[in-house]
MARTOR-79990 format. One record per residue (C-alpha): chain; x, y, z; residue number from 1. Coordinates in nm, 4 decimals. Each point is the difference from the previous one (the first is absolute). Layout:
<recs>
(rec A (X Y Z) NUM);
...
</recs>
This chain:
<recs>
(rec A (9.2013 -2.2263 -8.1062) 1);
(rec A (-0.1242 -0.2940 -0.2012) 2);
(rec A (0.2318 -0.1772 -0.2411) 3);
(rec A (-0.0287 0.1636 -0.3388) 4);
(rec A (-0.1048 -0.3223 -0.1728) 5);
(rec A (-0.3343 0.0374 0.1804) 6);
(rec A (-0.0570 0.3207 -0.1980) 7);
(rec A (0.0806 -0.1518 -0.3393) 8);
(rec A (-0.2654 -0.1031 -0.2494) 9);
(rec A (0.0083 -0.1715 -0.3385) 10);
(rec A (0.1009 0.3199 -0.1828) 11);
(rec A (0.2914 0.0559 0.2398) 12);
(rec A (0.1313 -0.3490 -0.0601) 13);
(rec A (-0.0385 0.0484 -0.3749) 14);
(rec A (0.2093 0.3196 0.0124) 15);
(rec A (0.2719 -0.1764 0.2012) 16);
(rec A (0.0152 -0.3060 -0.2271) 17);
(rec A (-0.0005 0.2047 -0.3233) 18);
(rec A (0.2762 0.2241 0.1326) 19);
(rec A (0.2168 -0.2897 0.1130) 20);
(rec A (-0.0356 -0.1764 -0.3333) 21);
(rec A (0.0749 0.3234 -0.1891) 22);
(rec A (0.3077 0.0665 0.2114) 23);
(rec A (0.1352 -0.3510 -0.0444) 24);
(rec A (-0.0726 0.0126 -0.3742) 25);
(rec A (0.1859 0.3311 -0.0346) 26);
(rec A (0.2980 -0.1344 0.1938) 27);
(rec A (0.0023 -0.3202 -0.2066) 28);
(rec A (-0.0146 0.1959 -0.3263) 29);
(rec A (0.2900 0.2277 0.0965) 30);
(rec A (0.2052 -0.2866 0.1410) 31);
(rec A (-0.0504 -0.2778 -0.2551) 32);
(rec A (-0.1799 0.1202 -0.3161) 33);
(rec A (0.1071 0.3589 -0.0720) 34);
(rec A (0.3057 -0.0073 -0.2231) 35);
(rec A (0.3182 0.1098 0.1781) 36);
(rec A (0.3234 0.1223 -0.1547) 37);
(rec A (0.2596 -0.2766 0.0011) 38);
(rec A (0.2050 0.0041 0.3187) 39);
(rec A (-0.2312 0.2505 0.1724) 40);
(rec A (0.0902 0.0443 0.3650) 41);
(rec A (-0.2570 -0.1491 0.2365) 42);
(rec A (0.0763 0.2458 0.2766) 43);
(rec A (0.0006 0.3421 -0.1705) 44);
(rec A (-0.2596 -0.0578 -0.2725) 45);
(rec A (0.2684 0.0347 -0.2664) 46);
(rec A (0.0454 0.3691 0.0944) 47);
(rec A (-0.3265 0.0752 -0.1787) 48);
(rec A (-0.2074 0.1694 0.2716) 49);
(rec A (-0.1548 0.3356 -0.0822) 50);
(rec A (-0.0820 0.2790 0.2444) 51);
(rec A (-0.3591 -0.1023 0.0745) 52);
(rec A (0.0977 -0.3632 0.0662) 53);
(rec A (0.2832 0.1130 0.2275) 54);
(rec A (-0.2183 0.2394 0.2000) 55);
(rec A (-0.2936 -0.2370 0.0385) 56);
(rec A (0.2248 -0.2965 0.0747) 57);
(rec A (0.1884 0.1920 0.2713) 58);
(rec A (-0.3288 0.1148 0.1497) 59);
(rec A (-0.1395 -0.3513 -0.0237) 60);
(rec A (0.3078 -0.1339 0.1791) 61);
(rec A (-0.0425 0.2647 0.2712) 62);
(rec A (-0.3767 -0.0422 0.0389) 63);
(rec A (-0.0368 -0.3327 0.1731) 64);
(rec A (-0.2799 -0.1107 0.2307) 65);
(rec A (0.1897 0.1763 0.2789) 66);
(rec A (-0.0872 0.3278 -0.1733) 67);
(rec A (-0.3690 -0.0846 0.0007) 68);
(rec A (-0.0411 -0.1038 0.3613) 69);
(rec A (0.2919 0.1701 0.1782) 70);
(rec A (-0.0599 0.3418 -0.1580) 71);
(rec A (-0.3726 -0.0125 0.0751) 72);
(rec A (0.0818 -0.1112 0.3532) 73);
(rec A (0.2344 0.2914 0.0672) 74);
(rec A (-0.2475 0.2355 -0.1712) 75);
(rec A (-0.2670 -0.1197 0.2431) 76);
(rec A (0.2163 0.0709 0.3057) 77);
(rec A (0.2095 0.3051 -0.0965) 78);
(rec A (-0.1242 0.1484 -0.3286) 79);
(rec A (0.2212 0.1229 -0.2839) 80);
(rec A (0.3361 -0.0069 0.1781) 81);
(rec A (0.0830 -0.3374 -0.1597) 82);
(rec A (-0.0287 0.1778 -0.3338) 83);
(rec A (0.3592 0.1115 0.0549) 84);
(rec A (0.1111 -0.3521 -0.0871) 85);
(rec A (-0.1557 0.0569 -0.3434) 86);
(rec A (0.0375 0.3737 -0.0666) 87);
(rec A (0.3399 0.0632 0.1614) 88);
(rec A (0.1282 -0.2761 -0.2270) 89);
(rec A (0.0062 0.2359 -0.3003) 90);
(rec A (0.3363 0.1359 0.1235) 91);
(rec A (0.1634 -0.3417 -0.0206) 92);
(rec A (-0.1804 -0.0994 -0.3178) 93);
(rec A (0.1507 0.3157 -0.1509) 94);
(rec A (0.3401 -0.1103 0.1320) 95);
(rec A (-0.0446 -0.3351 -0.1751) 96);
(rec A (-0.0909 0.1657 -0.3306) 97);
(rec A (0.2746 0.2625 -0.0093) 98);
(rec A (0.2925 -0.1473 0.1961) 99);
(rec A (-0.0225 -0.3781 0.0135) 100);
(rec A (-0.1836 -0.1010 -0.3216) 101);
(rec A (0.2523 0.1626 -0.2399) 102);
(rec A (0.2820 -0.1843 0.1755) 103);
(rec A (-0.1806 -0.3333 0.0172) 104);
(rec A (-0.1003 0.0018 -0.3660) 105);
(rec A (0.3396 0.1165 -0.1233) 106);
(rec A (0.1620 -0.2866 0.1903) 107);
(rec A (-0.2346 -0.2455 -0.1822) 108);
(rec A (-0.0520 -0.2194 0.3044) 109);
(rec A (-0.2645 -0.2613 0.0748) 110);
(rec A (0.0128 0.0474 0.3761) 111);
(rec A (0.1022 0.2615 0.2543) 112);
(rec A (0.2553 -0.2354 0.1619) 113);
(rec A (0.1602 -0.0199 -0.3461) 114);
(rec A (0.0149 0.3807 -0.0101) 115);
(rec A (0.1607 0.0224 0.3433) 116);
(rec A (0.2385 -0.2769 -0.1034) 117);
(rec A (0.1249 0.2291 -0.2766) 118);
(rec A (0.0342 0.2764 0.2583) 119);
(rec A (0.1689 -0.1904 0.2847) 120);
(rec A (0.1002 -0.3405 -0.1371) 121);
(rec A (-0.1241 -0.3587 0.0101) 122);
(rec A (0.0124 -0.0299 0.3786) 123);
(rec A (-0.2563 0.2772 0.0333) 124);
(rec A (-0.2109 -0.1505 -0.2756) 125);
(rec A (-0.0112 -0.3368 0.1790) 126);
(rec A (-0.0889 0.1528 0.3365) 127);
(rec A (-0.2612 0.2287 -0.1520) 128);
(rec A (-0.1547 -0.2857 -0.1967) 129);
(rec A (-0.0654 -0.1990 0.3175) 130);
(rec A (-0.1141 0.3137 0.1818) 131);
(rec A (-0.2438 0.0758 -0.2821) 132);
(rec A (-0.1380 -0.3541 0.0079) 133);
(rec A (-0.0674 0.0310 0.3728) 134);
(rec A (-0.1666 0.3413 -0.0320) 135);
(rec A (-0.2220 -0.1180 -0.2855) 136);
(rec A (-0.1054 -0.3040 0.2018) 137);
(rec A (-0.0833 0.2124 0.3045) 138);
(rec A (-0.1125 0.3385 -0.1298) 139);
(rec A (-0.1869 -0.1129 -0.3100) 140);
(rec A (-0.1042 -0.3618 0.0200) 141);
(rec A (-0.0510 -0.0608 0.3726) 142);
(rec A (-0.1624 0.3357 0.0789) 143);
(rec A (-0.2258 -0.0176 -0.3047) 144);
(rec A (-0.1028 -0.3562 0.0770) 145);
(rec A (-0.0612 0.0991 0.3621) 146);
(rec A (-0.2374 0.2793 -0.1026) 147);
(rec A (-0.1644 -0.2248 -0.2557) 148);
(rec A (-0.0395 -0.2714 0.2605) 149);
(rec A (-0.1808 0.2418 0.2301) 150);
(rec A (-0.2321 0.0915 -0.2848) 151);
(rec A (-0.0755 -0.3597 -0.0895) 152);
(rec A (-0.0739 -0.0693 0.3660) 153);
(rec A (-0.2442 0.2909 -0.0020) 154);
(rec A (-0.1506 -0.1157 -0.3284) 155);
(rec A (-0.0316 -0.3736 0.0397) 156);
(rec A (0.1161 -0.0917 0.3488) 157);
(rec A (0.2991 -0.2023 -0.1255) 158);
(rec A (0.2959 -0.0504 0.2376) 159);
(rec A (0.3114 0.2046 -0.0826) 160);
(rec A (0.1976 -0.2940 -0.1436) 161);
(rec A (-0.2783 -0.1017 -0.2399) 162);
(rec A (-0.0546 0.3618 -0.1097) 163);
(rec A (0.3692 0.0509 -0.0746) 164);
(rec A (0.0382 -0.3210 -0.2014) 165);
(rec A (-0.3064 0.0850 -0.2096) 166);
(rec A (0.1370 0.3449 -0.0834) 167);
(rec A (0.3473 -0.1255 -0.0862) 168);
(rec A (-0.1261 -0.2617 -0.2461) 169);
(rec A (-0.1950 0.2582 -0.2000) 170);
(rec A (0.2533 0.2827 0.0134) 171);
(rec A (0.3045 -0.2148 -0.0778) 172);
(rec A (-0.1511 -0.1140 -0.3312) 173);
(rec A (0.0856 0.3254 -0.1784) 174);
(rec A (0.3551 0.0342 0.1277) 175);
(rec A (0.0838 -0.3671 -0.0584) 176);
(rec A (-0.1544 -0.0149 -0.3459) 177);
(rec A (0.0564 0.3363 -0.1640) 178);
(rec A (0.2378 0.2114 0.2056) 179);
(rec A (-0.0153 0.3796 0.0054) 180);
(rec A (-0.1888 0.0398 -0.3273) 181);
(rec A (-0.2913 -0.2174 0.1166) 182);
(rec A (-0.0116 0.1930 0.3266) 183);
(rec A (0.0152 0.3372 -0.1765) 184);
(rec A (-0.2788 -0.0895 -0.2436) 185);
(rec A (-0.2320 -0.1242 0.2734) 186);
(rec A (0.0863 0.2926 0.2292) 187);
(rec A (-0.1242 0.2563 -0.2516) 188);
(rec A (-0.3356 -0.1769 -0.0093) 189);
(rec A (-0.0148 -0.0569 0.3751) 190);
(rec A (0.0985 0.3489 0.1108) 191);
(rec A (-0.2621 0.1654 -0.2204) 192);
(rec A (-0.2552 -0.2319 0.1564) 193);
(rec A (0.1281 0.0788 0.3488) 194);
(rec A (-0.0368 0.3741 -0.0587) 195);
(rec A (-0.3549 -0.0407 -0.1316) 196);
(rec A (-0.1289 -0.2208 0.2829) 197);
(rec A (0.1674 0.1976 0.2808) 198);
(rec A (-0.1288 0.3262 -0.1449) 199);
(rec A (-0.3515 -0.1454 -0.0110) 200);
(rec A (0.0261 -0.0939 0.3684) 201);
(rec A (0.1055 0.3552 0.0924) 202);
(rec A (-0.2813 0.1599 -0.2015) 203);
(rec A (-0.2622 -0.2246 0.1612) 204);
(rec A (0.1508 0.0703 0.3434) 205);
(rec A (-0.0101 0.3785 -0.0390) 206);
(rec A (-0.3546 -0.0199 -0.1300) 207);
(rec A (-0.1162 -0.2019 0.3025) 208);
(rec A (0.1852 0.2306 0.2429) 209);
(rec A (-0.1691 0.3115 -0.1434) 210);
(rec A (0.2799 0.1437 -0.2116) 211);
(rec A (0.3516 0.1334 0.0437) 212);
(rec A (-0.0858 0.2804 0.2448) 213);
(rec A (-0.2086 -0.2330 0.2164) 214);
(rec A (0.2950 -0.2378 0.0290) 215);
(rec A (0.2350 0.2895 0.0810) 216);
(rec A (-0.2301 0.1290 0.2744) 217);
(rec A (-0.0391 -0.3444 0.1613) 218);
(rec A (0.3726 -0.0713 0.0338) 219);
(rec A (0.2669 0.1546 0.2250) 220);
(rec A (0.1791 0.2920 -0.1648) 221);
(rec A (0.3311 -0.1848 0.0386) 222);
(rec A (-0.1267 -0.2674 -0.2389) 223);
(rec A (0.0594 0.2446 -0.2868) 224);
(rec A (0.3598 0.0923 0.0819) 225);
(rec A (0.2955 -0.1719 -0.1601) 226);
(rec A (0.2414 0.1359 0.2625) 227);
(rec A (-0.0953 -0.0453 0.3653) 228);
(rec A (0.1545 0.1714 0.3071) 229);
(rec A (0.3419 -0.1093 0.1241) 230);
(rec A (-0.1561 -0.1454 0.3150) 231);
(rec A (-0.2515 -0.2163 -0.1877) 232);
(rec A (0.0294 -0.3573 0.1282) 233);
(rec A (-0.0618 -0.1767 -0.3312) 234);
(rec A (0.1558 0.2080 -0.2790) 235);
(rec A (0.1876 0.3156 0.1115) 236);
(rec A (0.1069 0.2115 -0.2960) 237);
(rec A (0.3700 -0.0251 0.0903) 238);
(rec A (-0.0083 -0.3801 -0.0169) 239);
(rec A (-0.1539 0.0130 -0.3457) 240);
(rec A (0.2284 0.2733 -0.1354) 241);
(rec A (0.3190 -0.1673 0.1259) 242);
(rec A (-0.0940 -0.3673 -0.0011) 243);
(rec A (-0.1930 -0.0540 -0.3196) 244);
(rec A (0.2865 0.1094 -0.2321) 245);
(rec A (0.2077 -0.2978 0.1201) 246);
(rec A (-0.2796 -0.2326 -0.1008) 247);
(rec A (-0.0754 0.2042 -0.3118) 248);
(rec A (0.3523 -0.0183 -0.1455) 249);
(rec A (0.0183 -0.3741 0.0573) 250);
(rec A (-0.3502 -0.0790 -0.1231) 251);
(rec A (-0.0149 0.2194 -0.3097) 252);
(rec A (0.3645 0.0194 -0.1084) 253);
(rec A (0.1762 -0.3208 0.1073) 254);
(rec A (-0.2611 -0.2739 0.0390) 255);
(rec A (0.0169 -0.2572 -0.2800) 256);
(rec A (-0.3745 -0.0661 -0.0023) 257);
(rec A (-0.0828 0.3676 -0.0557) 258);
(rec A (0.2869 0.0914 -0.2319) 259);
(rec A (-0.0175 -0.3120 -0.2207) 260);
(rec A (-0.2670 0.1552 -0.2216) 261);
(rec A (0.2321 0.2960 -0.0660) 262);
(rec A (0.2870 -0.2365 -0.0838) 263);
(rec A (-0.2322 -0.1544 -0.2608) 264);
(rec A (-0.0730 0.3380 -0.1632) 265);
(rec A (0.0341 0.0367 -0.3762) 266);
(rec A (0.2218 0.3035 0.0581) 267);
(rec A (0.0685 0.2693 0.2615) 268);
(rec A (-0.2790 0.2267 -0.1277) 269);
(rec A (-0.2578 -0.2759 0.0465) 270);
(rec A (0.1470 -0.0848 0.3391) 271);
(rec A (-0.0119 0.3574 0.1290) 272);
(rec A (-0.3529 0.0570 -0.1283) 273);
(rec A (-0.1082 -0.3291 0.1569) 274);
(rec A (0.1477 0.1030 0.3346) 275);
(rec A (-0.1816 0.3322 -0.0314) 276);
(rec A (-0.3258 -0.1886 -0.0550) 277);
(rec A (0.0409 -0.1909 0.3273) 278);
(rec A (0.0389 0.3414 0.1681) 279);
(rec A (-0.3422 0.1034 -0.1306) 280);
(rec A (-0.1512 -0.3382 0.0850) 281);
(rec A (0.1224 0.0279 0.3605) 282);
(rec A (-0.2278 0.3028 0.0377) 283);
(rec A (-0.2903 -0.2424 -0.0422) 284);
(rec A (0.1076 -0.2028 0.3044) 285);
(rec A (-0.1606 0.2499 0.2379) 286);
(rec A (-0.3485 0.0226 -0.1580) 287);
(rec A (-0.0123 -0.3665 -0.0999) 288);
(rec A (0.1448 -0.1695 0.3096) 289);
(rec A (0.0106 0.2404 0.2984) 290);
(rec A (-0.3262 0.1883 -0.0558) 291);
(rec A (-0.2049 -0.3244 0.0258) 292);
(rec A (0.1318 -0.0322 0.3561) 293);
(rec A (-0.1102 0.3552 0.0838) 294);
(rec A (-0.3396 -0.0669 -0.1549) 295);
(rec A (-0.0273 -0.3165 0.2089) 296);
(rec A (0.0775 0.2071 0.3133) 297);
(rec A (-0.2956 0.2256 -0.0838) 298);
(rec A (-0.2428 -0.2751 -0.1030) 299);
(rec A (0.1003 -0.2731 0.2474) 300);
(rec A (0.1764 0.1706 0.2951) 301);
(rec A (-0.0363 -0.2951 0.2375) 302);
(rec A (0.2192 -0.2381 -0.2001) 303);
(rec A (0.1971 -0.2169 0.2442) 304);
(rec A (0.2850 -0.0879 -0.2383) 305);
(rec A (0.1198 0.2814 -0.2317) 306);
(rec A (0.1626 -0.2620 -0.2259) 307);
(rec A (-0.3542 -0.0927 -0.1076) 308);
(rec A (-0.0792 0.3539 -0.1220) 309);
(rec A (0.0438 -0.0703 -0.3710) 310);
(rec A (-0.1982 -0.3235 0.0004) 311);
(rec A (-0.2698 0.1589 0.2156) 312);
(rec A (-0.0491 0.2680 -0.2647) 313);
(rec A (-0.0203 -0.2614 -0.2727) 314);
(rec A (-0.2448 -0.2321 0.1691) 315);
(rec A (-0.2263 0.2780 0.1281) 316);
(rec A (-0.0012 0.2279 -0.3063) 317);
(rec A (0.0389 -0.2051 -0.3161) 318);
(rec A (-0.3332 -0.1276 -0.1347) 319);
(rec A (-0.0453 -0.3658 -0.1024) 320);
(rec A (0.2003 -0.0734 -0.3117) 321);
(rec A (0.2710 0.2542 0.0781) 322);
(rec A (0.1378 -0.1709 0.3096) 323);
(rec A (0.1740 -0.2510 -0.2249) 324);
(rec A (0.1983 0.2857 -0.1517) 325);
(rec A (0.1910 0.0483 0.3239) 326);
(rec A (0.1136 -0.3615 -0.0168) 327);
(rec A (0.1270 0.0812 -0.3473) 328);
(rec A (0.1895 0.3036 0.1301) 329);
(rec A (0.1608 -0.2038 0.2766) 330);
(rec A (0.1114 -0.2624 -0.2487) 331);
(rec A (0.1395 0.2747 -0.2251) 332);
(rec A (0.1987 0.1564 0.2836) 333);
(rec A (0.1347 -0.3352 0.1158) 334);
(rec A (0.1029 -0.1189 -0.3461) 335);
(rec A (0.1686 0.3323 -0.0785) 336);
(rec A (0.2108 0.0241 0.3127) 337);
(rec A (0.0872 -0.3651 0.0572) 338);
(rec A (0.0647 -0.0640 -0.3696) 339);
(rec A (0.2368 0.2974 -0.0289) 340);
(rec A (0.1812 -0.0969 0.3208) 341);
(rec A (0.0478 -0.3610 -0.1121) 342);
(rec A (0.1343 0.1179 -0.3343) 343);
(rec A (0.2490 0.2308 0.1730) 344);
(rec A (0.1034 -0.2786 0.2357) 345);
(rec A (0.0705 -0.2402 -0.2858) 346);
(rec A (0.1812 0.2721 -0.1990) 347);
(rec A (0.2435 0.0803 0.2805) 348);
(rec A (0.0740 -0.3614 0.0931) 349);
(rec A (0.0314 -0.1235 -0.3586) 350);
(rec A (0.2129 0.2828 -0.1402) 351);
(rec A (0.2019 0.1064 0.3049) 352);
(rec A (0.0623 -0.3395 0.1609) 353);
(rec A (-0.0790 -0.2917 -0.2349) 354);
(rec A (0.1467 0.1477 -0.3203) 355);
(rec A (0.2599 0.2373 0.1411) 356);
(rec A (0.1522 -0.2309 0.2599) 357);
(rec A (-0.0680 -0.3584 -0.1081) 358);
(rec A (-0.1095 -0.0370 -0.3648) 359);
(rec A (0.1220 0.2953 -0.2104) 360);
(rec A (-0.0567 -0.2019 -0.3204) 361);
(rec A (-0.3581 -0.0994 0.0817) 362);
(rec A (-0.2364 -0.0103 -0.2981) 363);
(rec A (-0.3155 0.2082 -0.0163) 364);
(rec A (-0.2026 -0.3165 0.0605) 365);
(rec A (0.1974 -0.0780 0.3157) 366);
(rec A (-0.0378 0.3587 0.1218) 367);
(rec A (-0.3771 -0.0048 -0.0479) 368);
(rec A (-0.0302 -0.3402 0.1697) 369);
(rec A (0.2026 0.1203 0.2981) 370);
(rec A (-0.2004 0.3213 0.0267) 371);
(rec A (-0.3256 -0.1959 0.0122) 372);
(rec A (0.1381 -0.2375 0.2645) 373);
(rec A (0.1015 0.2991 0.2134) 374);
(rec A (-0.3552 0.1310 -0.0302) 375);
(rec A (-0.1325 -0.3198 0.1533) 376);
(rec A (0.2584 -0.0089 0.2800) 377);
(rec A (-0.0492 0.3688 0.0769) 378);
(rec A (-0.3737 -0.0470 0.0300) 379);
(rec A (0.0458 -0.2868 0.2460) 380);
(rec A (0.2428 0.1967 0.2193) 381);
(rec A (-0.2302 0.3025 -0.0058) 382);
(rec A (-0.2843 -0.2094 0.1395) 383);
(rec A (0.2013 -0.0800 0.3145) 384);
(rec A (0.1120 0.3647 0.0399) 385);
(rec A (-0.3631 0.1064 -0.0242) 386);
(rec A (-0.0962 -0.2226 0.2899) 387);
(rec A (0.2814 0.1567 0.2077) 388);
(rec A (-0.1239 0.3529 -0.0737) 389);
(rec A (-0.3479 -0.1128 0.1002) 390);
(rec A (0.1371 -0.0443 0.3536) 391);
(rec A (0.0870 0.3721 0.0448) 392);
(rec A (-0.2264 0.1561 0.2616) 393);
(rec A (-0.0698 0.3542 0.1179) 394);
(rec A (0.0224 0.1980 -0.3265) 395);
(rec A (-0.2723 0.0810 -0.2486) 396);
(rec A (0.0392 -0.1501 -0.3450) 397);
(rec A (0.1271 0.3191 -0.1653) 398);
(rec A (0.2700 0.0512 0.2635) 399);
(rec A (0.1105 -0.3643 -0.0273) 400);
(rec A (0.0717 0.0563 -0.3699) 401);
(rec A (0.1700 0.3360 0.0367) 402);
(rec A (0.2129 -0.0962 0.3009) 403);
(rec A (0.1334 -0.3164 -0.1680) 404);
(rec A (0.0865 0.2009 -0.3114) 405);
(rec A (0.1596 0.2652 0.2206) 406);
(rec A (0.2503 -0.2541 0.1348) 407);
(rec A (0.0767 -0.1480 -0.3421) 408);
(rec A (0.0631 0.3347 -0.1706) 409);
(rec A (0.3032 0.1686 0.1676) 410);
(rec A (0.2859 -0.2245 -0.1254) 411);
(rec A (-0.1205 0.0088 -0.3623) 412);
(rec A (-0.0641 0.3752 0.0062) 413);
(rec A (0.3503 0.0667 0.1349) 414);
(rec A (0.1776 -0.2268 -0.2505) 415);
(rec A (-0.1803 0.1344 -0.3078) 416);
(rec A (0.0150 0.3677 0.0977) 417);
(rec A (0.3694 -0.0223 0.0857) 418);
(rec A (0.0723 -0.2155 -0.3051) 419);
(rec A (-0.1711 0.2376 -0.2425) 420);
(rec A (0.0690 0.3394 0.1583) 421);
(rec A (0.3518 -0.0391 0.1501) 422);
(rec A (0.2693 -0.1326 -0.2307) 423);
(rec A (0.2425 -0.0671 0.2849) 424);
(rec A (-0.2237 -0.2552 0.1720) 425);
(rec A (0.1959 -0.3255 0.0214) 426);
(rec A (-0.0960 -0.3632 -0.0335) 427);
(rec A (0.0888 -0.0616 0.3646) 428);
(rec A (-0.2452 0.2703 0.1113) 429);
(rec A (-0.2762 -0.1362 -0.2244) 430);
(rec A (0.0496 -0.3587 0.1139) 431);
(rec A (0.0067 0.0934 0.3673) 432);
(rec A (-0.3224 0.1956 -0.0408) 433);
(rec A (-0.1709 -0.2930 -0.1687) 434);
(rec A (0.1161 -0.2596 0.2527) 435);
(rec A (0.0655 0.1823 0.3269) 436);
(rec A (-0.2637 0.2615 -0.0692) 437);
(rec A (-0.2607 -0.2654 -0.0663) 438);
(rec A (0.0823 -0.1789 0.3256) 439);
(rec A (-0.0370 0.3308 0.1874) 440);
(rec A (-0.3207 0.1078 -0.1760) 441);
(rec A (-0.1819 -0.3324 0.0025) 442);
(rec A (0.1254 -0.0725 0.3516) 443);
(rec A (-0.1640 0.3195 0.1239) 444);
(rec A (-0.3104 -0.0952 -0.1966) 445);
(rec A (-0.0246 -0.3394 0.1711) 446);
(rec A (0.0322 0.1692 0.3398) 447);
(rec A (-0.2662 0.2574 -0.0950) 448);
(rec A (-0.2533 -0.2468 -0.1410) 449);
(rec A (0.0495 -0.3223 0.1970) 450);
(rec A (0.2400 0.0105 0.2987) 451);
(rec A (-0.0992 0.3339 0.1556) 452);
(rec A (-0.3140 0.0801 -0.2006) 453);
(rec A (-0.0936 0.3658 -0.0116) 454);
(rec A (-0.3510 -0.0856 0.1210) 455);
(rec A (0.1442 -0.0971 0.3418) 456);
(rec A (0.3131 0.2169 0.0235) 457);
(rec A (-0.0400 0.3750 -0.0508) 458);
(rec A (0.3703 0.0925 -0.0124) 459);
(rec A (0.0143 -0.0406 -0.3784) 460);
(rec A (-0.0011 0.3066 -0.2296) 461);
(rec A (-0.2414 0.0004 -0.2955) 462);
(rec A (0.0981 -0.2722 -0.2476) 463);
(rec A (0.0574 0.2581 -0.2744) 464);
(rec A (0.2393 0.1964 0.2225) 465);
(rec A (0.1689 -0.3275 0.0919) 466);
(rec A (0.0542 -0.0687 -0.3703) 467);
(rec A (0.1474 0.3493 -0.0404) 468);
(rec A (0.2386 -0.0498 0.2955) 469);
(rec A (0.1195 -0.3315 -0.1440) 470);
(rec A (0.0581 0.1691 -0.3374) 471);
(rec A (0.2089 0.2754 0.1622) 472);
(rec A (0.2051 -0.2583 0.1906) 473);
(rec A (0.0684 -0.2112 -0.3097) 474);
(rec A (0.0811 0.3089 -0.2075) 475);
(rec A (0.2530 0.1146 0.2587) 476);
(rec A (0.1601 -0.3456 0.0080) 477);
(rec A (0.0157 -0.0179 -0.3825) 478);
(rec A (0.1609 0.3455 -0.0088) 479);
(rec A (0.2593 -0.0884 0.2656) 480);
(rec A (0.0838 -0.3371 -0.1581) 481);
(rec A (0.0481 0.1626 -0.3399) 482);
(rec A (0.2361 0.2666 0.1345) 483);
(rec A (0.1980 -0.2642 0.1880) 484);
(rec A (0.0182 -0.2307 -0.3035) 485);
(rec A (0.2791 0.1784 -0.1890) 486);
(rec A (0.0716 -0.3044 -0.2154) 487);
(rec A (-0.3638 -0.0328 -0.0962) 488);
(rec A (-0.0148 0.3633 -0.1134) 489);
(rec A (0.3088 -0.0297 -0.2219) 490);
(rec A (-0.0924 -0.3436 -0.1399) 491);
(rec A (-0.3652 0.0408 -0.0914) 492);
(rec A (-0.2055 -0.2888 -0.1399) 493);
(rec A (-0.2291 0.2443 -0.1782) 494);
(rec A (-0.0514 -0.0918 -0.3692) 495);
(rec A (-0.3037 0.2227 -0.0540) 496);
(rec A (0.0144 0.2952 -0.2353) 497);
(rec A (-0.2313 0.2700 0.1319) 498);
(rec A (0.1202 0.2671 -0.2407) 499);
(rec A (-0.2148 0.1248 -0.2869) 500);
(rec A (-0.3229 -0.1323 0.1467) 501);
(rec A (-0.3074 0.0478 -0.2188) 502);
(rec A (-0.1870 0.3203 0.0841) 503);
(rec A (-0.3749 0.0045 0.0702) 504);
(rec A (-0.2098 0.1352 -0.2856) 505);
(rec A (-0.2049 0.3184 0.0244) 506);
(rec A (-0.3142 -0.2133 0.0192) 507);
(rec A (0.1364 -0.1879 0.3012) 508);
(rec A (0.0946 0.3243 0.1767) 509);
(rec A (-0.3426 0.1489 -0.0701) 510);
(rec A (-0.1797 -0.3066 0.1377) 511);
(rec A (0.2076 0.0131 0.3164) 512);
(rec A (-0.0509 0.3746 0.0435) 513);
(rec A (-0.3776 -0.0529 -0.0165) 514);
(rec A (0.0139 -0.2859 0.2518) 515);
(rec A (0.2132 0.1982 0.2452) 516);
(rec A (-0.2383 0.2969 -0.0247) 517);
(rec A (-0.3007 -0.2241 0.0692) 518);
(rec A (0.1723 -0.1586 0.3026) 519);
(rec A (0.0795 0.3426 0.1485) 520);
(rec A (-0.3659 0.0975 -0.0398) 521);
(rec A (-0.1190 -0.3231 0.1652) 522);
(rec A (0.2287 0.0483 0.3008) 523);
(rec A (-0.1233 0.3579 0.0316) 524);
(rec A (-0.3689 -0.0954 -0.0170) 525);
(rec A (0.0214 -0.2956 0.2385) 526);
(rec A (0.1626 0.1765 0.2928) 527);
(rec A (-0.1101 0.2601 0.2529) 528);
(rec A (-0.3422 -0.1533 0.0737) 529);
</recs>
């Protein structure tokens, strides 16, 4: 496939330049010109976010370049089964809205380590702060930059290091300059654009393939099932049903980058409606990001590298003048995800380490300066992590992402579920899970990905089942440690008040009832083929 710049004409370049200038102007206006309330918090947008900003910002954080190329890639090779990572998520998004969000907002915290510090004490807060920094660097920044680097290589032929540095410079501008509010404002604009351009690609693809029924008839029946047989080599239904919830709880309920928009909500009602919106937006992931891969399978079945499915569709189907729009979409996805991740990184370090531990009397100016410095340092570290991930061999791009997340998730899922749902859980159990559990989980991950890679050694279970087994092990250890820690049970560090939590409104319940009904219908329709 030729580099995409060979397909671009004057109109394409005009679209790209106008978009970039508009995006930078919007970010500059929000960051430096738009009047802010005195003392407004850089990290949570002054708790002013409304439901549509929360939903679009969460979706924008989730929809990075990995979504564009990895989802199309897995759609090309296996069909809709990867849609579970989008549609099954509604269960855990619901859990965030109804169980975690009321507790987070009542506690009035800036970060999730701060929340767990109120639950288990300062030792847990310190451990969790460093753990969160590491997970943001790996799961958000490095993986996103890795996917973006692959795209830039496909687009312009740049080496990975040059691609990553280019992306970081652009994306970091919004987080460094304007914090969460700048990111939220630009995300609304960018996500609407992303929906429009991706939808256009799908419509053109179906038209060229002869329509929906023609595509259905030219693909294996299994391509249209969300749940595959238990003996399926790639995605057996049991691995998805048992393994994805571990990742889902961590990603949607306990990850700072995802939850930060909810922490910045104007009130609980806005937060819960915003979380509901991301549930509806996740439905779009399948038609906008996975279907292009299936269409590419029908139109270009001899593709040597499935990771090129999305770009193949763009370069072969978009007429002159529209090809530049895909560059715009890639920039939008990169800025959204990397900007949100950098903001979360600086929030956790500044508030949970710099202010809490070293400079409790820091001025707002000092806090902002430190947060911006952390953005720069985080971006530099992420570049080196990206180059390490680039060395992983033997897995397709989608599985690289999901397997890494699967090894990060278990300790966090255990700590938050036990901390929120079981009052007896002790600080000792939480701290062991975060330290010892992380060593166990990431140690297994290093063995799986690098030392005894699954591509060469077939004794490994599916990575989702492996994540589930680790979760069960850590849960059992946390349970045993708590029961054995008699002193910890009687002398709790818990300062949270979870009584009299605000109740969801009738509107919120109605919105969730509609979403749940739609998800049941979708799982019924897309099975049994």
